[in-house]
Structures are given as C-alpha cells and as structure tokens.
C-alpha positions as CSV (number, residue, x, y, z in Angstrom):
1,M,62.2,12.5,-10.8
2,K,59.2,14.6,-11.9
3,Q,57.0,16.2,-9.2
4,R,53.9,14.5,-10.6
5,T,55.5,11.1,-10.6
6,L,56.6,11.6,-7.0
7,F,53.1,12.7,-6.0
8,L,51.6,9.5,-7.6
9,L,54.2,7.3,-5.9
10,I,53.5,8.9,-2.5
11,L,49.7,8.4,-3.1
12,V,50.2,4.7,-3.9
13,C,52.4,4.2,-0.8
14,F,49.9,5.9,1.4
15,T,47.1,3.8,0.0
16,L,49.0,0.6,0.6
17,A,50.1,1.6,4.1
18,V,46.5,2.5,5.1
19,F,45.2,-0.8,3.6
20,L,47.8,-2.9,5.5
21,G,47.0,-1.0,8.7
22,L,43.3,-1.7,8.4
23,A,44.0,-5.3,7.4
24,N,46.0,-5.6,10.6
25,Y,43.4,-3.9,12.8
26,Y,40.3,-5.8,11.4
27,H,42.1,-9.1,10.6
28,W,41.1,-9.1,7.0
29,M,43.8,-11.4,5.7
30,Q,45.5,-14.4,7.2
31,I,49.0,-12.9,7.1
32,P,51.2,-12.9,10.2
33,V,51.2,-9.6,12.1
34,L,55.0,-9.3,11.9
35,V,54.8,-9.4,8.1
36,L,52.1,-6.8,8.0
37,T,53.9,-4.5,10.4
38,G,57.2,-4.9,8.6
39,S,55.6,-4.2,5.2
40,R,54.0,-1.0,6.6
41,W,57.3,0.3,8.0
42,L,59.1,-0.4,4.7
43,L,56.4,1.7,3.0
44,W,56.9,4.5,5.6
45,L,60.6,4.6,5.0
46,L,59.9,4.8,1.3
47,L,57.5,7.6,1.9
48,I,60.0,9.5,4.0
49,Y,62.5,9.2,1.1
50,L,60.0,10.4,-1.5
51,A,59.0,13.3,0.7
52,Y,62.7,14.2,0.9
53,L,62.9,14.1,-2.9
54,R,59.8,16.3,-3.3
55,K,61.2,19.0,-1.0
56,S,57.8,20.3,0.0
57,L,56.8,21.2,3.5
58,T,53.1,20.3,2.9
59,T,54.2,16.8,1.7
60,W,56.4,16.4,4.8
61,I,53.4,17.4,7.0
62,V,51.0,15.0,5.3
63,V,53.6,12.1,5.6
64,S,54.2,13.0,9.3
65,M,50.5,13.0,9.9
66,F,50.0,9.4,8.7
67,L,53.4,8.3,10.3
68,G,52.1,9.7,13.6
69,C,49.0,7.5,13.3
70,E,51.2,4.5,12.6
71,I,53.4,5.2,15.7
72,G,50.3,5.7,17.8
73,F,48.9,2.4,16.6
74,S,52.2,0.4,16.8
75,F,53.9,1.9,19.8
76,P,51.2,3.4,22.1
77,E,53.3,3.7,25.2
78,T,56.0,5.7,23.4
79,A,53.4,7.7,21.5
80,R,51.8,9.0,24.7
81,Q,55.0,10.9,25.4
82,L,55.2,12.6,22.0
83,N,52.5,15.2,22.7
84,V,55.5,17.4,23.9
85,L,56.5,17.9,20.3
86,S,53.2,19.5,19.3
87,N,53.2,21.6,22.6
88,I,56.7,22.9,21.7
89,F,55.5,23.9,18.2
90,L,52.3,25.6,19.5
91,R,54.3,27.6,22.1
92,L,56.7,28.8,19.4
93,I,53.7,29.8,17.2
94,K,52.1,31.7,20.0
95,T,55.2,33.8,20.5
96,I,54.9,34.8,16.8
97,I,51.2,35.7,16.5
98,A,50.9,38.9,18.6
99,P,54.1,40.7,17.3
100,L,53.2,39.6,13.8
101,I,49.7,40.9,13.9
102,F,50.7,44.1,15.7
103,S,53.6,45.0,13.3
104,T,51.7,44.2,10.1
105,L,48.5,46.0,11.0
106,V,50.4,49.1,12.2
107,V,52.4,49.3,9.0
108,G,49.3,48.5,6.8
109,I,47.2,51.3,8.4
110,A,49.6,54.0,9.5
111,A,51.9,53.9,6.4
112,H,48.9,54.7,4.2
113,S,46.9,56.8,6.7
114,N,43.7,55.6,4.9
115,L,41.5,55.3,8.0
116,K,38.2,55.3,6.0
117,Q,39.3,52.1,4.2
118,V,39.9,50.4,7.6
119,G,36.3,51.2,8.5
120,R,35.0,49.9,5.2
121,M,37.0,46.7,5.4
122,G,35.6,46.1,8.9
123,I,32.0,46.5,7.9
124,K,32.4,44.4,4.7
125,A,34.3,41.7,6.6
126,L,31.7,41.5,9.5
127,L,28.8,41.4,7.0
128,Y,30.5,38.5,5.0
129,F,31.3,36.7,8.3
130,E,27.7,36.8,9.5
131,I,26.2,35.6,6.2
132,V,28.6,32.7,5.7
133,T,28.6,31.4,9.3
134,T,24.7,31.6,9.3
135,L,24.7,29.4,6.1
136,A,27.1,27.0,7.9
137,L,24.7,26.7,10.8
138,F,21.8,25.8,8.5
139,I,23.9,23.3,6.6
140,G,24.9,21.6,9.9
141,L,21.2,21.6,10.9
142,A,20.1,20.0,7.6
143,A,22.9,17.4,7.7
144,I,22.0,16.0,11.1
145,N,18.3,16.0,10.3
146,I,19.0,13.9,7.2
147,S,21.5,11.4,8.8
148,K,19.6,11.3,12.2
149,A,22.9,10.0,13.8
150,G,21.6,10.3,17.3
151,V,18.1,8.8,16.9
152,G,17.8,5.5,18.8
153,A,21.5,5.5,19.7
154,H,22.5,4.2,23.2
155,I,26.0,5.3,23.9
156,E,27.6,5.2,27.4
157,I,29.7,8.1,28.6
158,A,33.2,6.8,29.3
159,Q,34.9,7.9,32.5
160,A,37.7,9.7,30.5
161,Q,35.0,11.7,28.7
162,E,33.3,12.6,32.0
163,Q,36.6,13.8,33.6
164,R,37.5,15.8,30.5
165,A,34.1,17.5,30.5
166,E,34.3,18.4,34.1
167,K,37.7,20.0,33.6
168,L,36.4,22.1,30.8
169,L,33.3,23.1,32.8
170,E,35.5,24.1,35.7
171,Q,37.2,26.7,33.5
172,K,33.8,28.2,32.4
173,S,33.7,31.9,33.0
174,T,31.2,34.6,32.2
175,H,31.7,35.7,28.6
176,D,30.5,39.0,27.3
177,V,30.8,38.9,23.5
178,I,31.0,42.8,23.2
179,L,33.2,43.5,26.2
180,D,35.7,40.8,25.4
181,I,36.6,42.5,22.1
182,F,38.4,45.3,23.9
183,P,41.6,44.7,25.9
184,E,42.0,46.0,29.4
185,N,45.7,45.0,29.4
186,I,47.6,44.4,26.1
187,A,50.2,42.2,27.9
188,K,47.3,40.0,29.4
189,A,45.6,39.8,26.0
190,I,48.9,38.5,24.4
191,A,49.5,36.1,27.3
192,D,45.9,34.7,27.0
193,G,46.1,34.4,23.2
194,Q,43.2,36.9,22.7
195,V,43.8,37.5,19.0
196,L,40.9,39.9,18.5
197,Q,42.0,42.1,21.5
198,V,45.5,42.3,19.9
199,V,43.8,43.4,16.6
200,V,41.8,46.1,18.3
201,F,44.8,47.4,20.2
202,S,46.9,47.4,17.0
203,I,44.2,49.3,15.0
204,L,43.9,52.0,17.7
205,F,47.7,52.2,18.0
206,A,48.0,52.6,14.2
207,I,45.3,55.3,14.1
208,G,47.2,57.2,16.8
209,L,50.5,56.8,14.8
210,A,48.8,58.0,11.6
211,M,47.8,61.2,13.4
212,V,51.3,62.3,14.5
213,T,53.7,64.2,12.3
214,E,55.8,62.5,9.6
215,E,59.0,63.2,11.6
216,R,57.6,61.2,14.6
217,R,55.8,58.6,12.6
218,K,58.7,57.5,10.3
219,P,61.0,55.9,13.0
220,M,58.2,53.9,14.4
221,L,57.1,52.7,11.0
222,Q,60.7,51.6,10.1
223,F,60.8,49.7,13.4
224,M,57.4,48.0,12.7
225,E,58.4,47.1,9.1
226,S,61.6,45.5,10.4
227,L,59.7,43.7,13.1
228,S,57.2,42.2,10.6
229,E,59.9,41.0,8.3
230,V,61.8,39.4,11.2
231,M,58.6,37.7,12.4
232,F,57.9,36.2,8.9
233,K,61.5,34.8,8.9
234,F,60.9,33.5,12.4
235,T,57.8,31.8,11.1
236,N,59.8,30.1,8.3
237,V,62.3,28.8,10.9
238,V,59.6,27.5,13.2
239,M,57.8,25.8,10.3
240,Y,60.7,23.4,9.9
241,F,59.5,21.8,13.2
242,A,55.9,21.5,12.0
243,P,56.3,17.9,10.7
244,F,57.6,16.7,14.0
245,A,54.7,18.5,15.8
246,V,52.1,16.9,13.5
247,C,53.6,13.5,14.0
248,G,53.6,13.9,17.8
249,A,50.1,15.2,17.9
250,L,48.6,12.4,15.8
251,A,50.6,9.7,17.6
252,Y,49.4,11.0,21.0
253,S,45.8,11.2,19.9
254,I,45.7,7.6,18.4
255,A,47.6,6.1,21.4
256,S,45.3,7.9,23.9
257,F,41.9,7.5,22.3
258,G,42.4,4.7,19.7
259,F,40.0,3.8,16.9
260,D,37.5,2.0,19.1
261,V,35.7,5.3,20.0
262,L,34.7,5.5,16.3
263,K,32.5,2.4,16.5
264,N,29.7,4.1,18.4
265,L,30.0,7.6,17.0
266,A,31.1,6.8,13.4
267,L,27.8,8.2,12.0
268,L,28.2,11.5,13.8
269,V,31.8,11.9,12.5
270,A,30.8,10.9,9.0
271,T,27.9,13.4,9.1
272,L,30.2,16.2,10.2
273,Y,32.8,15.5,7.5
274,A,30.1,15.2,4.8
275,A,28.4,18.4,6.0
276,L,31.8,20.3,5.9
277,F,32.4,18.9,2.4
278,V,29.0,20.1,1.2
279,F,29.6,23.5,2.8
280,I,32.8,23.9,0.9
281,L,31.2,22.7,-2.3
282,I,28.0,24.7,-2.3
283,I,29.1,27.9,-0.3
284,L,32.8,28.5,-0.6
285,V,33.3,27.3,-4.2
286,P,30.4,29.4,-5.5
287,I,31.8,32.4,-3.6
288,G,35.2,31.8,-5.3
289,L,33.4,31.6,-8.7
290,I,31.5,34.9,-8.1
291,I,34.7,36.8,-7.3
292,K,36.5,35.1,-10.2
293,L,39.1,33.5,-7.9
294,N,42.1,31.8,-9.4
295,F,41.5,28.5,-7.7
296,K,44.9,27.0,-8.6
297,K,46.8,29.9,-7.1
298,F,44.5,30.0,-4.0
299,I,44.8,26.2,-3.3
300,E,48.6,26.5,-3.6
301,A,48.6,29.3,-1.0
302,V,46.2,27.8,1.5
303,S,47.1,24.0,1.3
304,E,50.0,24.3,3.7
305,P,48.2,26.3,6.5
306,V,45.0,24.2,6.1
307,V,47.0,20.9,6.4
308,I,48.8,22.4,9.5
309,A,45.5,23.4,11.1
310,F,43.9,20.0,10.3
311,S,46.7,17.9,11.6
312,T,47.3,20.0,14.8
313,A,43.6,20.8,15.3
314,T,44.6,24.3,16.2
315,S,43.9,27.4,14.1
316,E,46.7,29.4,15.8
317,S,49.3,27.1,14.3
318,A,48.3,28.0,10.8
319,L,47.9,31.8,11.2
320,P,51.5,33.0,10.6
321,K,51.9,30.8,7.5
322,A,48.4,31.7,6.1
323,M,49.3,35.4,6.4
324,E,52.7,34.9,4.7
325,N,51.2,32.8,1.8
326,L,48.3,35.2,1.2
327,E,50.7,38.0,0.9
328,K,52.8,36.1,-1.6
329,M,49.6,35.4,-3.5
330,G,49.4,39.2,-4.0
331,I,47.0,40.4,-1.3
332,P,48.2,43.6,0.4
333,R,49.5,43.2,3.9
334,K,47.0,45.8,5.3
335,V,44.1,43.6,4.1
336,V,45.6,40.3,5.3
337,S,46.7,41.5,8.7
338,F,43.2,43.0,9.4
339,V,40.7,40.5,7.9
340,L,42.5,37.2,8.7
341,P,43.0,37.6,12.5
342,T,39.5,39.2,12.8
343,G,38.0,36.2,11.1
344,Y,39.6,33.9,13.7
345,S,37.0,35.3,16.1
346,F,34.0,36.0,13.9
347,N,34.3,33.6,10.9
348,L,34.5,30.1,12.4
349,D,32.7,28.3,9.6
350,G,33.6,24.8,10.7
351,S,33.0,25.4,14.3
352,T,29.5,27.0,13.8
353,L,28.4,24.2,11.5
354,Y,29.6,21.7,14.1
355,L,27.6,23.4,16.9
356,S,24.3,23.2,15.1
357,L,24.9,19.7,14.1
358,A,26.1,18.5,17.5
359,S,23.3,20.3,19.3
360,V,20.6,18.4,17.4
361,F,22.6,15.2,17.7
362,V,22.6,15.5,21.5
363,A,18.9,16.2,21.5
364,Q,18.3,13.1,19.3
365,L,20.4,11.1,21.7
366,A,18.3,12.4,24.6
367,G,15.2,11.3,22.8
368,V,13.9,14.9,22.4
369,D,12.2,15.6,19.2
370,L,13.0,19.2,18.3
371,T,10.4,21.0,16.2
372,L,11.5,23.1,13.2
373,E,10.7,26.3,15.2
374,A,12.9,25.1,18.1
375,Q,15.8,24.3,15.8
376,I,15.6,27.7,14.0
377,K,15.5,29.4,17.4
378,M,18.6,27.4,18.4
379,V,20.4,28.6,15.2
380,F,19.7,32.2,16.1
381,I,21.1,31.7,19.6
382,L,24.2,30.1,18.2
383,M,24.6,33.0,15.7
384,L,25.4,35.2,18.8
385,T,27.0,32.8,21.2
386,S,29.5,31.4,18.7
387,K,31.1,34.8,18.0
388,G,34.3,36.0,19.6
389,V,35.2,32.9,21.6
390,A,38.2,31.7,19.6
391,G,40.5,32.4,22.5
392,V,38.5,30.4,25.1
393,R,39.8,26.9,25.6
394,G,37.2,24.3,24.9
395,A,34.8,27.0,23.7
396,T,32.8,24.9,21.3
397,F,32.0,22.3,24.0
398,L,31.1,25.0,26.5
399,I,28.7,26.6,24.0
400,L,27.2,23.2,23.2
401,V,26.6,22.5,27.0
402,A,25.0,26.0,27.4
403,T,22.8,25.5,24.3
404,M,21.6,22.2,25.7
405,G,20.7,23.9,29.0
406,D,18.8,26.7,27.2
407,M,16.8,24.0,25.3
408,G,15.8,22.2,28.5
409,I,18.0,19.1,27.7
410,D,20.3,17.5,30.3
411,P,23.8,19.0,29.5
412,H,25.3,15.8,30.7
413,K,24.2,14.2,27.5
414,A,26.7,16.4,25.6
415,F,29.6,14.7,27.3
416,V,29.4,11.8,24.8
417,V,30.7,13.9,21.9
418,L,34.1,14.3,23.6
419,G,34.9,10.7,22.7
420,V,35.4,11.7,19.0
421,D,36.0,15.5,19.6
422,A,39.7,15.3,18.5
423,I,38.7,13.7,15.2
424,M,35.9,16.3,14.5
425,D,38.1,19.2,15.7
426,M,40.6,18.5,13.0
427,A,38.0,18.9,10.2
428,R,36.3,21.9,11.7
429,T,39.6,23.7,12.4
430,G,40.8,23.1,8.8
431,T,37.5,24.5,7.5
432,N,37.9,27.5,9.7
433,V,41.3,28.4,8.3
434,L,40.1,27.7,4.7
435,G,37.1,29.9,5.2
436,N,39.1,32.8,6.7
437,C,41.7,32.7,3.8
438,L,38.8,32.9,1.3
439,A,37.2,35.8,3.3
440,T,40.5,37.7,3.1
441,V,40.5,37.3,-0.7
442,V,36.9,38.4,-0.9
443,V,37.4,41.6,1.1
444,A,40.6,42.4,-1.0
445,K,38.5,42.0,-4.2
446,W,35.7,44.2,-2.8
447,E,38.3,46.9,-2.0
448,G,39.9,46.6,-5.4
449,E,43.2,45.7,-3.7
450,Y,43.7,42.4,-5.5
451,K,43.5,41.3,-9.1
452,D,44.7,37.9,-10.3
C-alpha cells in the first residue's frame, strides 16, 4: 500500500475516533455507549495495523498519543498507573544527554581546533536567541490583550492545583542567571540535568584538548568519536520505547485531570495555541524564507523530535533525536552539538511567549488593569528572568509567580493556570524544540557550514 494512501487512511480513522469520543463525552447522538466504545476500539486496532504498515516512528508516536487519550478516558484507574512508562523513557533519555553533548562537542571543537569559530557561533546564537524570544514575548502580550481571556472570569482554585503549587514553591531556590551557567561539579551538573553547565564544561575541555600535542590529543579524540557514535545508537534503541512512553504519559494526564478543567480555562488554552501558531507563521516561517531553508527537508528532520516533545511535554526527550536528525540533514556535528543544547537554556520561544501571556491573564483575572507601560516593563523583566532556567523543575510557574509579586498582584491568583498547565506545556515545549532546531540551521547558514 502506498505511503500517501496509508496516511489518508490514518487521518480518516483518527477523525472518526475523535468524533466518536466527543459524541460519547457530550452525548451528541442517541447511540448506546457500548456501541460507541466498541466502534472506537475497532478504529484504534485498525490504526495500530496501519501504523505497522507505514513503519514510521513518528506515525507510531502520533497513534500512541491518541490511543493514550482513549485509555485515559475509558480506563482511568488503569491509566493512572501508566505514568511509569513515560518515567522510564525519560530516565533513559537523561542517561544519554550528558555523554552525547560532551562527546559531540569535544570532537566538533578539538578535532578542528578552530576556537575562533566557537566564539563567533556563540555570539551569533545568543544574538539570535535574544531577538526571537523577545518577539515571542510581544506576540504573547498581543494575543492575551486581544482575547482578554481573564477579564471578568471567576475561576475557583481547585485543591489539587493548590497542593501542586505549594510543592513547586517549596522547591524554589535562589537563582543567579549568570552564576548558574558555570558548573561547580560536573557530576552534579549531569545528575541535576543542567544542560548548559555540561555544554560549558565540554567547551572548556575541548579547548584544553585542542591545545595539547597531536600525540596526546589523538587517543582522546578517537575515544570521543566512538562514544558519540555509541550514544547515537543508544538513542535509536531507546526511541523504540517512545510510543509506549507517549501512550502512558497521555493516558495518565487524561485520567488524572480529565477534560473538565478545559471548561473554565478553554479561552486561555485557545489563546496560547493560537499565539504559538501565529509566532510560527509570522516569525519562524519568514526566518526560514530569509535563509532559503528547504522546508520539506527541515520538516522531515524535525517532525519526530517535535512530536516527541509535544506528547511528553519534555524538551529533554527530544534532544538526542533532534541532534541526530539535524546531522543527517547535513548540518555539521560541531554546530549541532553547540547551538542546540545552548538553545535549550536561552531560546525557549514557546515558554517565553507563554510567560507574557499568562502574566497578563492572571492580572486580568485579579481585576488589575495593566497599562501599556507596565506590560512593556514586565516584558523586559521576563527577557532576563526567563533565561537559563531550563533545568529548574516547574521553572515557568516559579517565574510567573515571581512576576506577579513584582507587579504587586497576589501570586496566589497564578495557581489557577496549573489546572490546564499540562495541556499548555505540550504546545510550548513542542515550539521550544522547533525554534531551537531552526536556530541551529540559521547559525549553520551564517557560518557557511550548511548548504541545501
């Protein structure tokens, strides 16, 4: 069967399954629940078979994502136990990230001994990151001012949201954006998942290696080249587990939070998704056109990591696959291994857009009418506070609470967004990964290291 025919069949089955699910949930049709449920499961079995025929990991992940929603909806008690699958996957991914970044960066820098290029790439990448994330902040600001999702809303904070917020606030620690770039202990940086600190250590190690004699450098480079190849193969093995992780993550989320939370905060979620779509359309697409990006080739390379990031709501899960696919696309390893991990701390397009949007939403909810001057001041604060916090658990919520405090608004009002945070986190995480992949291509083009 042709791939295009398979894709169309999968799309039709998805549409029917979603329609039947909504019909069951909202009681649209006078059809027995047993018939609706049985029809949906027949469609899921057909989808699994079609995914098997298509033999694409991305297809498997998308099918698993929707299947997870079905399991969470139909079997909530069982689904609440499936979070272990996504946790296993994320643990395996975390074991890959540090050695992969370390080995690829060291080979990329020390093998060529072009230290000036590293400095140039760093300056260009940071300049690009700052411009694009600032644009994202202003788009988020415009979106929430247009939709006014929080104006006149009366939303009660659920006990579960209160408890989750308190747990996140308990972990709040002093955060120094500059100081936290540099590792005090590389083992601790790896254990804490501090990607940027691993990058800094790897660069310094590579510079030191580049300065020793060829006789001393060669054995270490051979070891690093072997290590990087092994880690890429390790990634391929772990990725076979990704569909199960995605299914477990979505099943757990639906079973735990359900669809009811969307009723009160649907406009906020819709505003965020619309704003992210606009950001991609008017910022990322024009950037691609400016650098004469081969969009078909780029989409093929990033679709898999973006879907993984979206469905697991974790950027880390997509990093190894994104690095591998961008290399296959033709971007040199030294550029990929430097720009992509650095972007994970400084180029969080989706998260920064969300922060400006959510901050104004909470102000609207609290009945505070922010002036244009106050909103612009808030954006400049977020430009600084949103950088370098990718490794901090619940960082976006902590920044949101801190921003509310700085603006003289009761931070307690921010707790309400946690009701739909999982749904919003999927979109902003997927956008983060997409933005970082594009940033890597942009820097490679600037350096003359990549030509379609």
